[in-house]
MOPAC internal coordinates of N, CA, C and O (Angstrom, degrees):
PM7 1SCF
backbone

  N    0.0000 0     0.00 0     0.00 0    0    0    0
  C    1.4501 1     0.00 0     0.00 0    1    0    0
  C    1.5205 1   112.03 1     0.00 0    2    1    0
  O    1.2310 1   120.20 1   144.89 1    3    2    1
  N    1.3244 1   117.23 1   -35.11 1    3    2    1
  C    1.4630 1   119.91 1  -178.01 1    5    3    2
  C    1.5311 1   111.37 1   -60.24 1    6    5    3
  O    1.2310 1   119.45 1   131.21 1    7    6    5
  N    1.3419 1   118.66 1   -48.79 1    7    6    5
  C    1.4736 1   117.72 1   178.40 1    9    7    6
  C    1.5230 1   112.96 1   -62.33 1   10    9    7
  O    1.2310 1   119.98 1   144.99 1   11   10    9
  N    1.3301 1   117.64 1   -35.01 1   11   10    9
  C    1.4697 1   120.38 1  -179.00 1   13   11   10
  C    1.5266 1   111.87 1   -63.41 1   14   13   11
  O    1.2310 1   120.34 1   128.73 1   15   14   13
  N    1.3244 1   116.95 1   -51.27 1   15   14   13
  C    1.4646 1   119.20 1  -175.77 1   17   15   14
  C    1.5267 1   111.14 1   -71.03 1   18   17   15
  O    1.2310 1   120.45 1   145.89 1   19   18   17
  N    1.3274 1   116.75 1   -34.11 1   19   18   17
  C    1.4615 1   117.97 1   177.86 1   21   19   18
  C    1.5282 1   111.02 1   -69.45 1   22   21   19
  O    1.2310 1   119.76 1   145.19 1   23   22   21
  N    1.3276 1   118.06 1   -34.81 1   23   22   21
  C    1.4629 1   120.29 1   175.55 1   25   23   22
  C    1.5297 1   109.74 1   -64.99 1   26   25   23
  O    1.2310 1   120.63 1   137.03 1   27   26   25
  N    1.3407 1   116.41 1   -42.97 1   27   26   25
  C    1.4684 1   118.90 1   178.73 1   29   27   26
  C    1.5274 1   111.03 1   -61.42 1   30   29   27
  O    1.2310 1   120.27 1   137.76 1   31   30   29
  N    1.3242 1   117.10 1   -42.24 1   31   30   29
  C    1.4720 1   120.15 1  -179.66 1   33   31   30
  C    1.5268 1   111.29 1   -61.19 1   34   33   31
  O    1.2310 1   120.44 1   144.40 1   35   34   33
  N    1.3263 1   116.76 1   -35.60 1   35   34   33
  C    1.4690 1   120.08 1   179.50 1   37   35   34
  C    1.5212 1   112.60 1   -80.93 1   38   37   35
  O    1.2310 1   120.11 1   153.77 1   39   38   37
  N    1.3402 1   117.39 1   -26.23 1   39   38   37
  C    1.4629 1   121.90 1  -174.78 1   41   39   38
  C    1.5339 1   111.18 1  -134.31 1   42   41   39
  O    1.2310 1   119.33 1  -119.13 1   43   42   41
  N    1.3343 1   118.87 1    60.87 1   43   42   41
  C    1.4674 1   119.97 1  -178.27 1   45   43   42
  C    1.5304 1   112.97 1   -64.01 1   46   45   43
  O    1.2310 1   120.42 1   160.76 1   47   46   45
  N    1.3165 1   116.80 1   -19.24 1   47   46   45
  C    1.4662 1   119.87 1   179.46 1   49   47   46
  C    1.5297 1   112.26 1   -67.29 1   50   49   47
  O    1.2310 1   119.91 1   167.35 1   51   50   49
  N    1.3239 1   117.77 1   -12.65 1   51   50   49
  C    1.4568 1   120.21 1   179.79 1   53   51   50
  C    1.5288 1   112.42 1   -75.59 1   54   53   51
  O    1.2310 1   119.55 1   173.25 1   55   54   53
  N    1.3062 1   118.46 1    -6.75 1   55   54   53
  C    1.4526 1   121.18 1   171.26 1   57   55   54
  C    1.5139 1   115.42 1   105.50 1   58   57   55
  O    1.2310 1   122.40 1    -7.33 1   59   58   57
  N    1.3267 1   113.00 1   172.67 1   59   58   57
  C    1.4575 1   121.11 1  -173.65 1   61   59   58
  C    1.5233 1   113.35 1   -75.78 1   62   61   59
  O    1.2310 1   119.69 1   160.94 1   63   62   61
  N    1.3358 1   118.20 1   -19.06 1   63   62   61
  C    1.4636 1   118.91 1  -177.43 1   65   63   62
  C    1.5210 1   111.67 1   -59.16 1   66   65   63
  O    1.2310 1   120.16 1   135.59 1   67   66   65
  N    1.3157 1   117.30 1   -44.41 1   67   66   65
  C    1.4621 1   121.44 1   179.18 1   69   67   66
  C    1.5272 1   110.48 1   -61.31 1   70   69   67
  O    1.2310 1   120.56 1   139.16 1   71   70   69
  N    1.3158 1   116.54 1   -40.84 1   71   70   69
  C    1.4620 1   120.70 1   177.96 1   73   71   70
  C    1.5284 1   110.52 1   -65.48 1   74   73   71
  O    1.2310 1   120.00 1   139.43 1   75   74   73
  N    1.3244 1   117.60 1   -40.57 1   75   74   73
  C    1.4646 1   121.07 1   179.42 1   77   75   74
  C    1.5293 1   111.19 1   -60.96 1   78   77   75
  O    1.2310 1   120.47 1   135.79 1   79   78   77
  N    1.3202 1   116.70 1   -44.21 1   79   78   77
  C    1.4668 1   120.28 1   179.47 1   81   79   78
  C    1.5237 1   110.79 1   -65.09 1   82   81   79
  O    1.2310 1   120.39 1   136.26 1   83   82   81
  N    1.3309 1   116.86 1   -43.74 1   83   82   81
  C    1.4638 1   120.82 1   178.81 1   85   83   82
  C    1.5308 1   111.22 1   -62.63 1   86   85   83
  O    1.2310 1   119.98 1   138.05 1   87   86   85
  N    1.3234 1   117.65 1   -41.95 1   87   86   85
  C    1.4682 1   120.60 1   179.19 1   89   87   86
  C    1.5180 1   110.79 1   -65.41 1   90   89   87
  O    1.2310 1   120.27 1   141.74 1   91   90   89
  N    1.3291 1   117.09 1   -38.26 1   91   90   89
  C    1.4688 1   120.44 1   176.75 1   93   91   90
  C    1.5170 1   111.71 1   -62.01 1   94   93   91
  O    1.2310 1   120.95 1   139.66 1   95   94   93
  N    1.3257 1   115.79 1   -40.34 1   95   94   93
  C    1.4614 1   120.08 1   179.00 1   97   95   94
  C    1.5273 1   110.79 1   -66.80 1   98   97   95
  O    1.2310 1   120.38 1   140.17 1   99   98   97
  N    1.3268 1   116.88 1   -39.83 1   99   98   97
  C    1.4658 1   119.75 1  -179.97 1  101   99   98
  C    1.5234 1   111.75 1   -69.63 1  102  101   99
  O    1.2310 1   120.63 1   130.56 1  103  102  101
  N    1.3181 1   116.40 1   -49.44 1  103  102  101
  C    1.4625 1   120.03 1  -177.88 1  105  103  102
  C    1.5215 1   111.33 1   -68.56 1  106  105  103
  O    1.2310 1   120.50 1   150.44 1  107  106  105
  N    1.3311 1   116.65 1   -29.56 1  107  106  105
  C    1.4522 1   120.44 1   179.86 1  109  107  106
  C    1.5123 1   113.47 1   -61.40 1  110  109  107
  O    1.2310 1   120.00 1   152.45 1  111  110  109
  N    1.3175 1   117.60 1   -27.55 1  111  110  109
  C    1.4635 1   120.36 1   178.36 1  113  111  110
  C    1.5268 1   111.28 1   -62.64 1  114  113  111
  O    1.2310 1   120.46 1   145.61 1  115  114  113
  N    1.3127 1   116.73 1   -34.39 1  115  114  113
  C    1.4610 1   119.98 1  -174.70 1  117  115  114
  C    1.5206 1   113.06 1   -76.70 1  118  117  115
  O    1.2310 1   119.67 1   155.68 1  119  118  117
  N    1.3338 1   118.24 1   -24.32 1  119  118  117
  C    1.4642 1   119.46 1   178.77 1  121  119  118
  C    1.5173 1   111.70 1   -77.87 1  122  121  119
  O    1.2310 1   119.98 1   171.54 1  123  122  121
  N    1.3207 1   117.65 1    -8.46 1  123  122  121
  C    1.4554 1   120.96 1   178.77 1  125  123  122
  C    1.5221 1   112.74 1   -91.20 1  126  125  123
  O    1.2310 1   120.53 1  -161.02 1  127  126  125
  N    1.3085 1   116.59 1    18.98 1  127  126  125
  C    1.4667 1   121.54 1   174.41 1  129  127  126
  C    1.5256 1   107.42 1  -106.65 1  130  129  127
  O    1.2310 1   120.57 1   -58.27 1  131  130  129
  N    1.3176 1   116.51 1   121.73 1  131  130  129
  C    1.4570 1   121.44 1  -179.69 1  133  131  130
  C    1.5228 1   109.12 1   -69.80 1  134  133  131
  O    1.2310 1   119.41 1   -64.97 1  135  134  133
  N    1.3475 1   118.74 1   115.03 1  135  134  133
  C    1.4662 1   119.79 1  -177.38 1  137  135  134
  C    1.5288 1   113.15 1   -65.45 1  138  137  135
  O    1.2310 1   119.92 1   156.35 1  139  138  137
  N    1.3044 1   117.76 1   -23.65 1  139  138  137
  C    1.4654 1   120.00 1  -179.38 1  141  139  138
  C    1.5283 1   111.97 1   -75.52 1  142  141  139
  O    1.2310 1   120.35 1   143.55 1  143  142  141
  N    1.3349 1   116.93 1   -36.45 1  143  142  141
  C    1.4576 1   119.52 1  -174.56 1  145  143  142
  C    1.5281 1   113.32 1  -115.92 1  146  145  143
  O    1.2310 1   120.15 1   160.12 1  147  146  145
  N    1.3270 1   117.32 1   -19.88 1  147  146  145
  C    1.4600 1   120.98 1  -175.51 1  149  147  146
  C    1.5087 1   112.80 1    80.92 1  150  149  147
  O    1.2310 1   120.31 1  -177.95 1  151  150  149
  N    1.3346 1   117.01 1     2.05 1  151  150  149
  C    1.4597 1   121.43 1  -178.93 1  153  151  150
  C    1.5260 1   110.23 1   -75.20 1  154  153  151
  O    1.2310 1   121.22 1   -35.93 1  155  154  153
  N    1.3274 1   115.27 1   144.07 1  155  154  153
  C    1.4598 1   119.81 1   176.83 1  157  155  154
  C    1.5212 1   109.91 1   -87.63 1  158  157  155
  O    1.2310 1   121.48 1   -22.01 1  159  158  157
  N    1.3172 1   114.78 1   157.99 1  159  158  157
  C    1.4445 1   120.87 1  -177.42 1  161  159  158
  C    1.5169 1   109.59 1  -144.41 1  162  161  159
  O    1.2310 1   120.44 1   -25.16 1  163  162  161
  N    1.3242 1   116.77 1   154.84 1  163  162  161
  C    1.4630 1   120.17 1   176.63 1  165  163  162
  C    1.5165 1   110.41 1   -65.77 1  166  165  163
  O    1.2310 1   120.13 1   145.77 1  167  166  165
  N    1.3248 1   117.35 1   -34.23 1  167  166  165
  C    1.4618 1   120.21 1  -179.17 1  169  167  166
  C    1.5216 1   110.78 1  -167.63 1  170  169  167
  O    1.2310 1   121.75 1   -15.20 1  171  170  169
  N    1.3156 1   114.25 1   164.80 1  171  170  169
  C    1.4545 1   121.41 1   172.91 1  173  171  170
  C    1.5158 1   106.67 1  -105.34 1  174  173  171
  O    1.2310 1   120.21 1   -55.70 1  175  174  173
  N    1.3130 1   117.21 1   124.30 1  175  174  173
  C    1.4630 1   121.72 1   178.87 1  177  175  174
  C    1.5269 1   107.90 1   -85.97 1  178  177  175
  O    1.2310 1   120.70 1   -71.47 1  179  178  177
  N    1.3247 1   116.26 1   108.53 1  179  178  177
  C    1.4617 1   120.86 1  -174.98 1  181  179  178
  C    1.5197 1   113.72 1   -94.13 1  182  181  179
  O    1.2310 1   119.72 1  -175.86 1  183  182  181
  N    1.3116 1   118.13 1     4.14 1  183  182  181
  C    1.4637 1   120.16 1   177.40 1  185  183  182
  C    1.5183 1   109.10 1   -60.85 1  186  185  183
  O    1.2310 1   120.44 1   -38.93 1  187  186  185
  N    1.3455 1   116.76 1   141.07 1  187  186  185
  C    1.4772 1   119.31 1  -176.18 1  189  187  186
  C    1.5288 1   114.42 1   -54.45 1  190  189  187
  O    1.2310 1   119.74 1   147.26 1  191  190  189
  N    1.3232 1   118.10 1   -32.74 1  191  190  189
  C    1.4640 1   119.95 1  -178.39 1  193  191  190
  C    1.5362 1   112.33 1   -81.59 1  194  193  191
  O    1.2310 1   119.72 1   172.17 1  195  194  193
  N    1.3349 1   118.14 1    -7.83 1  195  194  193
  C    1.4628 1   120.84 1  -175.51 1  197  195  194
  C    1.5270 1   111.64 1  -114.13 1  198  197  195
  O    1.2310 1   120.46 1   109.92 1  199  198  197
  N    1.3112 1   116.73 1   -70.08 1  199  198  197
  C    1.4679 1   123.69 1  -178.72 1  201  199  198
  C    1.5284 1   113.06 1    42.58 1  202  201  199
  O    1.2310 1   121.79 1  -116.55 1  203  202  201
  N    1.3153 1   114.18 1    63.45 1  203  202  201
  C    1.4676 1   119.76 1  -178.74 1  205  203  202
  C    1.5231 1   109.27 1  -154.26 1  206  205  203
  O    1.2310 1   120.99 1   -21.94 1  207  206  205
  N    1.3235 1   115.71 1   158.06 1  207  206  205
  C    1.4524 1   121.11 1   174.78 1  209  207  206
  C    1.5240 1   108.95 1   -77.74 1  210  209  207
  O    1.2310 1   121.00 1   -36.63 1  211  210  209
  N    1.3143 1   115.69 1   143.37 1  211  210  209
  C    1.4551 1   121.30 1   176.04 1  213  211  210
  C    1.5229 1   107.95 1   -64.73 1  214  213  211
  O    1.2310 1   119.62 1   -42.51 1  215  214  213
  N    1.3286 1   118.32 1   137.49 1  215  214  213
  C    1.4684 1   119.38 1  -177.50 1  217  215  214
  C    1.5254 1   114.16 1   -73.66 1  218  217  215
  O    1.2310 1   119.77 1   174.71 1  219  218  217
  N    1.3304 1   118.05 1    -5.29 1  219  218  217
  C    1.4643 1   121.15 1  -178.55 1  221  219  218
  C    1.5228 1   110.40 1  -104.25 1  222  221  219
  O    1.2310 1   120.38 1   -40.38 1  223  222  221
  N    1.3255 1   116.88 1   139.62 1  223  222  221
  C    1.4583 1   119.90 1   179.30 1  225  223  222
  C    1.5224 1   112.01 1   -88.20 1  226  225  223
  O    1.2310 1   119.81 1   155.79 1  227  226  225
  N    1.3318 1   117.98 1   -24.21 1  227  226  225
  C    1.4571 1   122.15 1   175.44 1  229  227  226
  C    1.5157 1   113.63 1    51.80 1  230  229  227
  O    1.2310 1   120.67 1    53.31 1  231  230  229
  N    1.3169 1   116.32 1  -126.69 1  231  230  229
  C    1.4603 1   121.44 1  -176.96 1  233  231  230
  C    1.5248 1   112.05 1  -100.19 1  234  233  231
  O    1.2310 1   120.20 1  -146.93 1  235  234  233
  N    1.3166 1   117.22 1    33.07 1  235  234  233
  C    1.4602 1   120.52 1  -177.29 1  237  235  234
  C    1.5245 1   111.77 1   -58.98 1  238  237  235
  O    1.2310 1   119.87 1   143.46 1  239  238  237
  N    1.3077 1   117.85 1   -36.54 1  239  238  237
  C    1.4686 1   121.18 1  -178.18 1  241  239  238
  C    1.5142 1   112.19 1   -58.30 1  242  241  239
  O    1.2310 1   120.14 1   137.77 1  243  242  241
  N    1.3225 1   117.34 1   -42.23 1  243  242  241
  C    1.4599 1   121.29 1   178.86 1  245  243  242
  C    1.5292 1   110.54 1   -66.58 1  246  245  243
  O    1.2310 1   120.06 1   138.35 1  247  246  245
  N    1.3248 1   117.49 1   -41.65 1  247  246  245
  C    1.4595 1   120.60 1   177.65 1  249  247  246
  C    1.5182 1   112.29 1   -64.28 1  250  249  247
  O    1.2310 1   120.55 1   139.35 1  251  250  249
  N    1.3239 1   116.56 1   -40.65 1  251  250  249
  C    1.4588 1   119.49 1   179.28 1  253  251  250
  C    1.5194 1   110.96 1   -68.62 1  254  253  251
  O    1.2310 1   120.22 1   144.93 1  255  254  253
  N    1.3290 1   117.18 1   -35.07 1  255  254  253
  C    1.4600 1   120.67 1   175.15 1  257  255  254
  C    1.5270 1   109.88 1   -59.05 1  258  257  255
  O    1.2310 1   120.52 1   134.17 1  259  258  257
  N    1.3245 1   116.61 1   -45.83 1  259  258  257
  C    1.4643 1   120.41 1   177.65 1  261  259  258
  C    1.5132 1   111.67 1   -60.30 1  262  261  259
  O    1.2310 1   120.49 1   139.67 1  263  262  261
  N    1.3167 1   116.68 1   -40.33 1  263  262  261
  C    1.4590 1   120.82 1   178.37 1  265  263  262
  C    1.5221 1   110.69 1   -63.04 1  266  265  263
  O    1.2310 1   120.64 1   131.80 1  267  266  265
  N    1.3303 1   116.39 1   -48.20 1  267  266  265
  C    1.4629 1   120.29 1  -178.11 1  269  267  266
  C    1.5288 1   111.83 1   -65.53 1  270  269  267
  O    1.2310 1   120.22 1   143.69 1  271  270  269
  N    1.3184 1   117.19 1   -36.31 1  271  270  269
  C    1.4516 1   121.57 1  -177.08 1  273  271  270
  C    1.5280 1   112.92 1   -74.76 1  274  273  271
  O    1.2310 1   120.20 1   140.91 1  275  274  273
  N    1.3248 1   117.23 1   -39.09 1  275  274  273
  C    1.4587 1   121.02 1  -168.23 1  277  275  274
  C    1.5291 1   116.39 1  -108.23 1  278  277  275
  O    1.2310 1   119.14 1   171.08 1  279  278  277
  N    1.3129 1   119.25 1    -8.92 1  279  278  277
  C    1.4645 1   120.07 1  -176.64 1  281  279  278
  C    1.5256 1   111.36 1   -63.47 1  282  281  279
  O    1.2310 1   120.82 1   -42.18 1  283  282  281
  N    1.3049 1   116.03 1   137.82 1  283  282  281
  C    1.4505 1   122.27 1   177.18 1  285  283  282
  C    1.5192 1   108.99 1  -162.34 1  286  285  283
  O    1.2310 1   120.36 1   -12.88 1  287  286  285
  N    1.2977 1   116.91 1   167.12 1  287  286  285
  C    1.4603 1   122.27 1   177.44 1  289  287  286
  C    1.5288 1   108.35 1   -95.21 1  290  289  287
  O    1.2310 1   120.62 1   -43.73 1  291  290  289
  N    1.3181 1   116.42 1   136.27 1  291  290  289
  C    1.4616 1   121.68 1  -177.41 1  293  291  290
  C    1.5200 1   110.25 1  -130.33 1  294  293  291
  O    1.2310 1   121.05 1   -54.17 1  295  294  293
  N    1.3173 1   115.61 1   125.83 1  295  294  293
  C    1.4655 1   122.30 1   173.04 1  297  295  294
  C    1.5204 1   106.72 1  -114.13 1  298  297  295
  O    1.2310 1   120.63 1   -59.41 1  299  298  297
  N    1.3314 1   116.40 1   120.59 1  299  298  297
  C    1.4610 1   120.72 1  -179.95 1  301  299  298
  C    1.5205 1   108.65 1  -132.12 1  302  301  299
  O    1.2310 1   121.14 1   -27.18 1  303  302  301
  N    1.3048 1   115.42 1   152.82 1  303  302  301
  C    1.4610 1   121.15 1   172.69 1  305  303  302
  C    1.5185 1   106.37 1  -112.71 1  306  305  303
  O    1.2310 1   121.09 1   -74.10 1  307  306  305
  N    1.3252 1   115.52 1   105.90 1  307  306  305
  C    1.4558 1   122.32 1  -178.33 1  309  307  306
  C    1.5289 1   109.04 1   -87.98 1  310  309  307
  O    1.2310 1   120.62 1   -39.80 1  311  310  309
  N    1.3275 1   116.41 1   140.20 1  311  310  309
  C    1.4669 1   120.71 1  -177.95 1  313  311  310
  C    1.5254 1   111.62 1   -60.66 1  314  313  311
  O    1.2310 1   119.91 1   141.78 1  315  314  313
  N    1.3173 1   117.77 1   -38.22 1  315  314  313
  C    1.4686 1   120.80 1  -177.25 1  317  315  314
  C    1.5330 1   112.82 1   -90.84 1  318  317  315
  O    1.2310 1   120.13 1   144.18 1  319  318  317
  N    1.3296 1   117.36 1   -35.82 1  319  318  317
  C    1.4638 1   120.98 1  -172.49 1  321  319  318
  C    1.5241 1   114.29 1  -101.08 1  322  321  319
  O    1.2310 1   120.37 1   166.94 1  323  322  321
  N    1.3192 1   116.89 1   -13.06 1  323  322  321
  C    1.4611 1   120.23 1  -179.00 1  325  323  322
  C    1.5229 1   111.01 1    82.68 1  326  325  323
  O    1.2310 1   119.80 1    24.40 1  327  326  325
  N    1.3391 1   117.99 1  -155.60 1  327  326  325
  C    1.4686 1   121.33 1  -178.02 1  329  327  326
  C    1.5301 1   111.80 1   -69.59 1  330  329  327
  O    1.2310 1   121.16 1   -46.89 1  331  330  329
  N    1.3181 1   115.38 1   133.11 1  331  330  329
  C    1.4622 1   122.02 1   177.83 1  333  331  330
  C    1.5196 1   108.85 1  -131.05 1  334  333  331
  O    1.2310 1   120.55 1   -40.68 1  335  334  333
  N    1.3057 1   116.55 1   139.32 1  335  334  333
  C    1.4574 1   121.23 1   178.58 1  337  335  334
  C    1.5226 1   107.72 1  -126.65 1  338  337  335
  O    1.2310 1   120.44 1   -61.81 1  339  338  337
  N    1.3253 1   116.77 1   118.19 1  339  338  337
  C    1.4589 1   122.60 1  -178.62 1  341  339  338
  C    1.5215 1   109.73 1  -106.46 1  342  341  339
  O    1.2310 1   121.09 1   -54.01 1  343  342  341
  N    1.3335 1   115.51 1   125.99 1  343  342  341
  C    1.4632 1   123.41 1  -179.17 1  345  343  342
  C    1.5251 1   111.69 1    57.86 1  346  345  343
  O    1.2310 1   120.86 1  -144.54 1  347  346  345
  N    1.2980 1   115.96 1    35.46 1  347  346  345
  C    1.4635 1   121.77 1   177.75 1  349  347  346
  C    1.5279 1   108.68 1  -157.22 1  350  349  347
  O    1.2310 1   120.81 1    -6.40 1  351  350  349
  N    1.2822 1   116.06 1   173.60 1  351  350  349
  C    1.4589 1   123.50 1   174.42 1  353  351  350
  C    1.5179 1   106.84 1  -121.49 1  354  353  351
  O    1.2310 1   119.98 1   -54.45 1  355  354  353
  N    1.3121 1   117.64 1   125.55 1  355  354  353
  C    1.4611 1   121.91 1   178.84 1  357  355  354
  C    1.5199 1   108.92 1  -102.77 1  358  357  355
  O    1.2310 1   120.54 1   -53.64 1  359  358  357
  N    1.3127 1   116.57 1   126.36 1  359  358  357
  C    1.4546 1   122.33 1   179.72 1  361  359  358
  C    1.5260 1   108.85 1  -114.81 1  362  361  359
  O    1.2310 1   120.22 1   -59.47 1  363  362  361
  N    1.3342 1   117.18 1   120.53 1  363  362  361
  C    1.4702 1   118.70 1   177.95 1  365  363  362
  C    1.5204 1   110.81 1   -61.31 1  366  365  363
  O    1.2310 1   120.73 1   -38.37 1  367  366  365
  N    1.3253 1   116.21 1   141.63 1  367  366  365
  C    1.4569 1   121.96 1  -179.79 1  369  367  366
  C    1.5199 1   109.04 1  -116.39 1  370  369  367
  O    1.2310 1   120.69 1   -34.07 1  371  370  369
  N    1.3132 1   116.28 1   145.93 1  371  370  369
  C    1.4519 1   120.81 1   174.84 1  373  371  370
  C    1.5133 1   108.99 1   -67.39 1  374  373  371
  O    1.2310 1   120.74 1   -38.73 1  375  374  373
  N    1.3318 1   116.20 1   141.27 1  375  374  373
  C    1.4588 1   120.85 1   179.98 1  377  375  374
  C    1.5125 1   111.92 1   -76.56 1  378  377  375
  O    1.2310 1   121.69 1   -19.28 1  379  378  377
  N    1.2997 1   114.37 1   160.72 1  379  378  377
  C    1.4612 1   120.63 1   177.82 1  381  379  378
  C    1.5138 1   110.05 1   -83.61 1  382  381  379
  O    1.2310 1   119.97 1    49.06 1  383  382  381
  N    1.2840 1   117.66 1  -130.94 1  383  382  381
  C    1.4497 1   122.35 1  -176.10 1  385  383  382
  C    1.5153 1   114.52 1   -76.05 1  386  385  383
  O    1.2310 1   119.19 1   158.07 1  387  386  385
  N    1.3359 1   119.14 1   -21.93 1  387  386  385
  C    1.4553 1   121.73 1  -175.00 1  389  387  386
  C    1.5067 1   114.30 1   -82.85 1  390  389  387
  O    1.2310 1   119.16 1   176.73 1  391  390  389
  N    1.3229 1   119.20 1    -3.27 1  391  390  389
  C    1.4469 1   121.86 1   179.73 1  393  391  390
  C    1.5222 1   113.72 1    85.36 1  394  393  391
  O    1.2310 1   119.89 1   167.87 1  395  394  393
  N    1.3206 1   117.82 1   -12.13 1  395  394  393
  C    1.4585 1   120.82 1   178.92 1  397  395  394
  C    1.5091 1   111.14 1   -89.35 1  398  397  395
  O    1.2310 1   120.77 1   -24.26 1  399  398  397
  N    1.2994 1   116.13 1   155.74 1  399  398  397
  C    1.4428 1   121.11 1   176.82 1  401  399  398
  C    1.4921 1   111.28 1  -104.34 1  402  401  399
  O    1.2310 1   120.69 1     5.12 1  403  402  401
  N    1.2661 1   116.29 1  -174.88 1  403  402  401
  C    1.4520 1   122.43 1   178.35 1  405  403  402
  C    1.5092 1   109.54 1  -142.95 1  406  405  403
  O    1.2310 1   120.68 1     6.16 1  407  406  405
  N    1.3031 1   116.30 1  -173.84 1  407  406  405
  C    1.4548 1   121.80 1   179.45 1  409  407  406
  C    1.5191 1   108.38 1  -133.88 1  410  409  407
  O    1.2310 1   120.86 1   -47.19 1  411  410  409
  N    1.3235 1   115.97 1   132.81 1  411  410  409
  C    1.4629 1   121.07 1   173.37 1  413  411  410
  C    1.5188 1   107.26 1  -102.12 1  414  413  411
  O    1.2310 1   120.12 1   -52.16 1  415  414  413
  N    1.3304 1   117.37 1   127.84 1  415  414  413
  C    1.4557 1   121.72 1   178.59 1  417  415  414
  C    1.5090 1   109.91 1   -99.08 1  418  417  415
  O    1.2310 1   121.25 1   -41.96 1  419  418  417
  N    1.3254 1   115.21 1   138.04 1  419  418  417
  C    1.4476 1   122.47 1   176.57 1  421  419  418
  C    1.5193 1   106.53 1  -127.97 1  422  421  419
  O    1.2310 1   119.60 1   -54.47 1  423  422  421
  N    1.3247 1   118.37 1   125.53 1  423  422  421
  C    1.4641 1   121.11 1  -179.70 1  425  423  422
  C    1.4953 1   110.51 1   -69.31 1  426  425  423
  O    1.2310 1   121.57 1   -22.68 1  427  426  425
  N    1.3239 1   114.60 1   157.32 1  427  426  425
  C    1.4544 1   121.11 1   172.83 1  429  427  426
  C    1.5028 1   114.95 1    95.99 1  430  429  427
  O    1.2310 1   119.76 1  -163.48 1  431  430  429
  N    1.3056 1   118.06 1    16.52 1  431  430  429
  C    1.4491 1   119.92 1  -179.32 1  433  431  430
  C    1.5075 1   112.55 1   -86.10 1  434  433  431
  O    1.2310 1   121.86 1    13.51 1  435  434  433
  N    1.3089 1   114.05 1  -166.49 1  435  434  433
  C    1.4618 1   120.83 1   179.52 1  437  435  434
  C    1.5034 1   111.40 1   -83.21 1  438  437  435
  O    1.2310 1   121.34 1    26.30 1  439  438  437
  N    1.3081 1   115.04 1  -153.70 1  439  438  437
  C    1.4599 1   121.53 1  -176.98 1  441  439  438
  C    1.5018 1   111.76 1   -79.16 1  442  441  439
  O    1.2310 1   120.83 1    18.36 1  443  442  441
  N    1.3164 1   116.02 1  -161.64 1  443  442  441
  C    1.4664 1   121.72 1  -177.33 1  445  443  442
  C    1.5083 1   112.04 1   -68.95 1  446  445  443
  O    1.2310 1   121.08 1   -19.49 1  447  446  445
  N    1.3093 1   115.54 1   160.51 1  447  446  445
  C    1.4492 1   119.73 1   173.77 1  449  447  446
  C    1.4434 1   115.66 1   112.48 1  450  449  447
  O    1.2310 1   120.10 1   180.00 1  451  450  449

C-alpha cells in the first residue's frame, strides 16, 4: 500500500483508479481486526462455509504500520466519476457572492463516492 499511495501523491494525473486501490489496501487492514477479541489476523475468510478470522497474525504489523503512516483523507474530482471523497465526508457549501459553491471536508467518513 505504501508504494501505491506514494505513487498517486507524485502522479495524481494518472487518475482515481490508483487512489481507489491504495485506499482499499489501507482500509482493508482495519477489517482484519476481530471486534470480539481485538486480535489481529492475516485475513478474514468471507466464504460462506468459513466466515471467520484466520488464526494467524502473519505480517499484520507491517500492514498496520503502512496504514498508520499513509492514511489520509482525499477529495478528488475525477473526469469520468465526478467528485470523490476517500476516508472523509464531503458536504456541499453554499457559494458566496460569485454564485459558486464549495465543499467542506470532514475526516472519518466512508469510502469513495
